[in-house]
N, C-alpha and C positions, 0 to 999 in steps of 0.2 A: 810853200814857194820852190823849190831846186825842182820840184815835180814838175811846174808850170815851166822853168825855164829848160830844162831837159826836152818838152814836149814841143817848144818853140823849136828849140837847138833840130831835134830829129825832122821835122818839120821842113827846115830849111835845107837838111839836109838832100829829105827828099826830093827839092827843088833844083839842086844842085848841079843836075842833068841838063835842065831848061834854064835857070837863071844861075849863068858862072859869075865865082868870088869876084873876079877881078873888075866887076861890073858895079859892084857895090860899093861904095865909101866908107870903105873901114880902113886899119890900118895893115902894114901890107905882112905884117909877121901874120896877123888873126888870116890876115886872106892867106896864107900858105899856107897856115894852119888848115883850114879849110878847104882847102887845095887836097891836102893829102888824104882830111878825113873822108873826102867826096870819092878818093882815088881806091881809099882800102873798103870802102861802103860797095861800090861797084866791085870792086875784085871779089867780093865776100859774097856778092848777089851771084855775079859768072860763074862762080865755083862752085856755088850749091847748086845751080841748074846744071850746071855737068853732072855732079854726082847724081844728082835725081833726075829720075825720065819722067817729062812731063808727056 
């Protein structure tokens, strides 16, 4: 069960760049947390791309 939830959450984070959490009907606290996670994920991806030559 937890694995399914984690998978769905990670899929949602994958979509966060195209679908912003503010457009979804979720509580503002959850919305803020999701935005922070989206920012952190984006920064991690960018820092990895900077370090690793393509």
